[in-house]
N, C-alpha and C positions, 0 to 999 in steps of 0.2 A: 794754826790750830791754838785755842785757847789753852794757856798752861795747866789748869786742871784737869781738863779731857786729856791732854797729853800724858799727864803724870798717871791718870787712871788707867789709860790703855798700857802704858809701860808696866804697870803694876800687874794687869792681866796677862800680858803678853807671855806666851809659851814657847821657849827656845827649843827647837827640835833639831837635831843634827842627824843626817842620814849617811850611812856608809855607802860610798859609790863606787861602782865597778863598770868600767865602760861596756862590758859584756851584758850589764843589767839595766841598760839606760830605760828601757820600756818598764821595767819593774819599778824603778825609781819614780819616773813620771806618774805613773798609775798610783802609786803609793801616796805620792804628795797629793794629788787630787782627791784621793780617799780621805786624808787627813783634812784638807779644807771642807769637803763636803759635810763631815760629821762634826766638827768642832763647833762648841757653842761660845768659845773664846777665841780672841785673835791669836794666831801663832806665827812664829818667823821660823821659816823651815832652811836650813843651810846642808846641802849636800856636801860632804868632805872629800874632795877632789884631792887625791895626793899630788898631782903635778902643780896644784896651785899653791903647795905647802913648801916650794923650794927655799932650802936654807933652814926650814924648821924640821921637816921630815926628811931625814937622809938614809934611812935604813933601806939595805938592799933587799929585794924581794927573796923571801925565804921560800925554798920549793915545796915546803910542807903547807904554805898558806893558800887558801882556796880563793880568796877574794883579794881585791886591791886595798880592802878597808880592814884586813885583818888586825893591823896594829893602829892605824891613824884613829881609830874610835877612841883610843885612849889619850889623845890631845885635845877632848872636848874640855876639860878643866882649864887647860892652858889657854885655849881660844876664847874662853869665857873671862880670862883674867882671874881665875880662881874665886870668882865671885857668885853668890847666888846659886840656884838650882838650874840643871839643864837635863835634856832628855837625849839619849842615843837610841837609834834603832837601825837594824840591817835594812837594806833595801828590798829584800825579798818578802815584803810583807804586805798585806792589805788591811786597811783599817775599816772597821764595821760598826765602831762605836765612838761615842763621844770622847775624844782624847784628853778633854778637860777633866773626865772623871778619873783617868789614871793619873793625871797632874796633880790632883786634889789628894793623892795618898802620900805626898812627900811628908817624910818625918825627919825632924832635926836630929832625932837620936842616932842617925844612920849617915854613913858616908856614901853608901851606895844602896839602890833597892833595885831588885830584878826579880824574875820567876825563876825559882830554884828547881830546875828540872832535875829528875834523875834518868838522864839520857844517856844509855850505853849503846852505841850504833852497832848493828849487827853486820853491816856493809863495810867494805874497805873502801869504794870509791862511791862519789856522789856526782853532782851534775859536771858536765864536760869533762868526764874522767878524773877530776880533782880528787887528790887523796882525802879519805875521810879519816880525821883523826879522832881517837878515843882518849879523853882525860877527865878527871874530876871536875865539877862545875860546867860541863859541856853545855854550851848555848847560854849560860847564865849572862854572858856580856853581850849578847844579841839584842837586848832591850834593857837599858839602864836608866834609872832616875839617879843622877849625879849630884851631890851636894858638894859644890866645887871648892869651897872653902876647906874643905877636909880630903880633899884629893890632890894636896900639893906635891905628894911624891911623884905624881905623874908630869914630871918635866919633859921636855923634848929630849934631854940627854938620855934620860931613863927610858922613855918609849923608844928610842932609837938603838938601845943597847940591851935592854932586859930580854931575857928568853921569852918566847911566846906562851910558855906555861906559866911562868911567873906573872905575866900581864892577865892572862885569861883565867887564872886561878886566883887573882886578886891578893896575890902575895905583897903588894904594894901597901896594903892596909896592916894594920896592928894585928888584926885577928879577925875571925868570921863573925865576930859579935857586932862588927861595924856594917854588916851587910843585912838589909832588911828585906823581906819577903813582899812580892807582888803577885797577887792571884793569877794562875796560870792562863786565865781567860785572855790576858793582855800578852800572851806569847804561846799561841796554841800551835804546836808543832805539827804541820801537815803531813799525814801519812806516816806519822810517827806515834802521836796520841790518838786516841778512839775518835772517830769522825764525829763532829757536833751534831747534837739531836735537838739544838734549840738555836734561834737566832740571836744576835746580840742583844736585842730588846728583851729578851725573855731569859737572860742569864747565860746564852752561849757565848762562844769565843768573840771578844771585841777586835782583837788583832790577830790576824792569820800569819803564819810564818812558814814559808816553804824552803825549810832548811836544807832538804835533799834536792832542791831544784824545782824550779815553777813552770808554769805553763808559758812562759814567754820564751822559752827554749823549744826550739822546733821538735826534739826528741822527747819533750816532757809535756807536751800539750794537754795531756789528761791527767797529770799528777793532781792527785786530790778529788778527782771525780767530779761530784757536784760543785766542789769548791773551785776547780778550775774553770768550770762554765761561769761561776761567780766573777772571777776575775776577769774572764774575758768581756763579761757584762759591764763591769767597772770601767775597763778601758775603752769599750765602745761607747759608753756614756760620757767619758772624759773627752772623746774625739767627736762626739755629735755636733753637727752644725745645727744652729737656731736659726729658724726663720724670721 
């Protein structure tokens, strides 16, 4: 590949890290396909598999963590060598819009950018009987644009030892002024926020997030109503055999 073309592609490349849980493999695969299908720029997708981080991620599973990636998400700056920007998202999502539009919102004034939900869960359990924890900044860390050079506090040692609340409430930053806002259409909480009335092309949610559990779980096949049908449609499209 000619060097100018290689350099241009690397400049345009969007590094996306996805939290991985073996119980949600179907969700991960459908999310990845939806990202590729809608992106106008080249993307590099890396599922964060805890078992592949031997020697780096040594934290024992906390009985209060509901997914395998509750803490590994905070290793993204380390995995990036604390350079450039990167994106993290939970695997229980479906992309309906151009992820390059979210990437374009990066602002060097901030260390982290995310959708700043006011989510106070009313339930005490969520998918597969996992404990539903309530805390300030709930779901903020489920979709993050990370300015990695400003996230140097997130060393493996810190991620392995800090409390879950300190990590998810961004106590590793000097203050909330380092957190920039992302429109909530980029992290729409299915069955928590009002159902969308418009498609992504008309300003509706561009990234759906089944934080309470999604239709890939047998007992939650209808979670989100029409949005569950949309997820199954995306799954079937990803699996379609072409003649």
